[in-house]
C-alpha angles and dihedrals in degrees: 000000000000142000115258116200101188110048108085140302122344109280093029111139114225132193119197118186134199112307092026088063096035096054089051096248090239093278123123099155098128137033094241091056092059092047093049095052091044091049090051091048091049090049092053092050091055095041096247103106118133114261088230136018138182135183118202116197147146134233107250124218087224139003092209120124116268147129123266133353130305116248089250095051091043090053092049099042093093090058091050091051092048091051094049088049091049089055095050091048090052088057093050095259117136111239133170120208098223 
């Protein structure tokens, strides 16, 4: 899971699949995003890329450093977890929402 700063209002749950993530989806807001896209590109070059890929995230209210989750994110977290579990189950991977 990740935070996605440009896909809607704070607290919006976002799901990016396969090519949306592999092409970098125009977001370079965090260090881990760059390395994820780079790692997927390198895996493709070596023929070891996953056949499918999904990235579940939530639009943050702020990317400022801090401790803990905002009330908005805290309240929407169960929806994000359900979405991630639904994706896993659709791939035949057992997943429990809680």
